N, C-alpha and C positions, 0 to 999 in steps of 0.2 A: 588101341592105336591103329589107325588105318594102315593096311598093307600097301606097300609101294609096288605098282605094276610097271612092267616094262613092255616094250614092243613084243617080245617073245611070248609073254604070258597073258597079255591083255585079253585077247580073243577068248581064250579058254575060261578065264575068270568071269568075264562079263556074260558071254553067251551061255555058259554052263550053269549060271546061278539060278536057283529055284525061286529067289526073291528079287525084288528090285535092287538095283545097284546104283549107288551114288559115287561118282568119280570126281575127285578134286584135281583139276589140272593146275599145277602150282609151279613156282620157281623158288629156289633157295634164297635168292636175293630180294624177294618180294615181301615188303613189310605187311601189307594186308593178308598175304598168304599165311604168314606167321601168326597173325592175329586170329585168323579163321581156324587154324589147326586145333586149338583146344575146344572150340565150338563143335567142330566135327567129332572130336573125341567124345564129347557129351552126347551128341546125337547118336553115335555108335552105341554108347552105353545104354541110353534110354530106349532106343528102338530094338535093341537085342537082335533076335533072329528074324525080325520083320524086314530088315534091309542090310545090305553089305555096303561098307564104305571102303573105297580104295583111293590111292593117290597116284598121279602120273606127273613126273617132272618134265615140264615142257622143254627144258634145255637138253635133256638126255634122250628123251623119247619123242623127238620132233615128228616122226612119222604118224604116231597116234594123234598128236595134237593137230596136225594138218588134216588128217582124215576127218576129224570132227570140227574142223574150222575154228579151232581155239586161237583167238587173236590176242588175248590178254589173260593175265593171271591176277587173281584166281578166277577160274571158270568152273562151275559145277554143272555136270550133266547127269541127269537121272535116266537110267536105262531100265526099260521093262521088256521082258522077253528078249533080251539081247540087243534091243534097238533103242536109240535115243528117244526119250519121251518128252523131255523138257530141259531147259538150260537157264542158268543164272550166271551173271557176270558180276565180279566185284565182291567186296566184303559184305557178308550177310549177318544181320542180327540173329541171334538164336531163335527168338520168337517168330521172326519172319521165315526163317528156314524151316522151322517145325510146321508152320501153317502151310507152307508150300509143299512139304513132304506129305503132310496129312491129306491135303487135297489130292495130290497125285496118287497116293496109295489107295484111296477110296474109289478111284475111277476104274 
């Protein structure tokens, strides 16, 4: 299960990661966010130590969401070397998400 990050620990977790980091910007009231959650759990299990998966609640941690121009939930941002490398918005199918991550991880 992805760890929830807040404003206080976001920078340390993302910048200090030795592997790419996938951050799910979500809202508790968002139905697509709830549908995406088990998909991200599967991704986390399948990719193991190749990637870290975190969650940021856009209602409670608005500073982080604004910093990365998150306008809707769910928004997924892939960070490499502590910097945003790519972004996806909306509900993603597992196969599409895996293809996106595989492509990004090989670059």
